[in-house]
N, C-alpha and C positions, 0 to 999 in steps of 0.2 A: 595494375590489377587485371587479371584474366578471368574469363568465365568460359564454361563449356556449354554449348547449346545442347538442349536435351534431345533435339531431333535433327541432327546434321544431315544434310542431303548427300554429302560426299564424305565417306570415311576411308582413310588410308590406314592400313593395318600392317605394321612390321615389314614395310617395303625395303627391299635390298636390291641393288642393281650393281652387278659386276660385269664389266665389258671384257671382250676377248683380250687375253694377255694378263688378266688378273687385276685390271684397274677397277677399284671399288669406288663407284660414284655416290651411291646412297647406302647408308648403314642404319637399318632398323628404324625407318621413319614411320611414325604413327601420328595422324592428324585428323581432326574433324573440321569440316567446312560448313558453317551454318547457312541455312537457306536465306536468300534475300540480302546477303551481305557481300561486300567486296573484301577478299582476303588477298594480301600481297605476299609473295615469296621473295625474300630479300637476303642477299648474302654476297660474299666476295666472288669474283669471276671464277668459274670452274667449280662452283660448289654444288652443282646439280639441280639448279632451279628449273631449267628447261627440261632436263631429264625427268624430273618429278612431274612436271606439267604434262609431258607427253605420255607418261604412264597413266595418269588420270584420264587423259583423252583416249587411251586405248591404242595410241600410235606406236607405243613401245611396251614390250613385255618386261615385267620385273623378273629378277632372278629368283626372288621369293617374296611372299607376302601377298596381300589382296587389296583391291580397291572396290568399295561398294558404293553404288549410287541408288538411293531410295531403298537401301537395305539389301540390294541384289549385287552379287559379284559381277564385275565386267570382264569380258573376254576379248574386247576389241572396241573400235569406235561404235557409237550408238547415237540415235536421234535426240537423246536427252542432253547431249553435250555438243557444243560447237566451238571450233578453234579459230582464233584470229591470229594470223601469222605475222611475224615481224616484217617480212618482205612482200606484203600485200597479196601474193599468190593469186593474181587475177589472170583471166584468159585474155591475152592481148587482142585476139580477133573478135571478141564479143563486146557488145555494147555494155554500158554501165548497168542498165536494167537487167540484161540477161545475166551478167555477172552476179548481181545482187539476188537474182531469182534462181541461181544455179542449184542450190541445195534443194529447193522445192521441185525443180525440174527433175533432179535425180530421184526424188521421192514419188514422181509420177503425177504431180499436181498439174491440172490443165493450165494452158498458157494464160488465159485471161485472169484466172484466180491468182496464179503465182506472180504475175506482173502487177496486179493490184496490191498484193502484200509487199512486194519489193518496192513499189512506188511509195507506199506508206513509210517504210523504213528509210528510204533515200531522203524523204522529206524530214524525217526525224533527225538524221545526221547532217542535214544542211545541204543536200545535193538536189533540191528541187530545180528542174530545168536542165539537168545534165543527163537525163535518162538515156538519151540517144548518142552521147559521146562515147569515145573509145578510151581505154586506159592511157594511151600515149598522149591524149589531149588534156590530161588532168595533171595537176601538181601531185607531189608525193603525199601531201596531207589529204588531198581529195581521194586519191587511190586507197589510202588507208580507211577512209570513211566508207568507201564501197565495200571493203572487206568486213567492216563492222556491220554495215547494213545487211550483208549476206548472212552473217552469223545471227543477227536478230531476226531475220525473216523466217528462219526455220523453227522459231519458237522453242528453242532448246531451253531446258531449265538451268543449265550450267554453261557459262561462257568462259572459255579458257583463253587468256590473252598473253602472248609471249612478246614482251617488250614492244607493244604495238605502236608506241610513239617515238621510238628511238631513231627512226629514219627521217624525221621531220625537223624543221627549224624550231628554235626556242619559242617564238611567238605562237606558232601553230600548236606546239606541244602544250603550252599553257591553256590554250583554248580547248584542246582535247581534254585536258584534265578537268576543266570546269564542266565540260559536257558529260564526262563520266559521272560526276556527282548527280546530275539530273537523270542520267540513264539508270543508275542504281536505284534512285528513288522512284522513278516512274515505271520502270519495267519489272521491278521486284524479282529479278533473277539473281542467281548466285554467280558471282564473278570470282575467278581465280586468276590473279594478275602477277606477271613477272616483270620486275624492273631492276636496274642497277642504281636508280636514283633514290637516295634517301628522302629528298624533298618531295618527290613525286609520290613515294609510298605513303608518307605521312599525310599528304594532301588528299589522296583519293581513298584511303583505306579505312575500313571499319576495324580490321585486324591485320597485323603484320607478323609474319613468321620469319624470324631470323634463323638462318641456316649456317652451320659451321662450314669451314672449307673442307674439301674432299678428304676422306669419305664423309659425306654430308650427314649431319644429325640436326635435330631441332635444338637450337640454343635457347630461344626465348620466344614467347608470344606476347605481343604488345597490342593494346587497344588504345589508340590515341584519344585522349580526352579533350577534344576540341569541338567548339560550336560550329555546326554546319548550316544553321538557319540564319546565316548572315550573307552579306554580299560576298561572292566568291573571292574577290580580291582581298577582303578583310581576313580571310582564313589564314593567309600567310603572315599576317601581322600579329596574330594572337601569341601571347607569351607561351601558351600551352603547345602551339605548333612549333615554335622556335626551340622550346625545351625538348620536345620529342625528337626533333631532328638532331640536336646536339647529343642527346643521350644515346640514340642509335649509332651515331658516328663513333662515340666513345666505345660502344660495344663492338662495332665492326673493326675498329682499329686494332683490337687485340688479335684478330685473325691475320693481320698484315705483317705482324712482327716476325 
């Protein structure tokens, strides 16, 4: 069963993207992203998930169509959207707290205020005590947490996450997934999440958008009907979780033939 939120914070309208040489990545994509929910873009490799995410971020211009945030068309990046990159994108010469506060520094927030905000979100993502370390002194999982703290610190309404857990080990990835459930609940922000993992998508998502292979179109929108007010480990044992994973796999298999 799918529902349409009456007041989506992000609206994608008839987005098409054609790269030089005539390669069509996206074909007439229209989507609504409801406020305060986590929506995952899921599909086969090369289906345009990251392309669509970057268009919503304003980092890439569509060939045609519009993206609206709070009802207003976007023309590029904006403070209401923050991007969490797959490869951490930290400044190697800057401390953890300066990296986490960097968006606020660009916005002209004074040092004491921005560091207080950064410290708050470093605590939120489990990095209390690491404020004065440098990226090379951290594990991959810890560096990704710095990137997440930086995105949270700017207080954007929409967080765009491009396979943020793909570069970490399986144990760290599972902990990140559990943390995401708490962040969505506590921060009440809108998350747009890209992953290749069906299991991850079902675990963290309020809604999953299945995309066709290139040229990408919306195939299906799924709302996993699983209980989240339980121990995080129990979510993966629910029959509804297991059924959703299997049903999505059967849908995606058709694109691989």
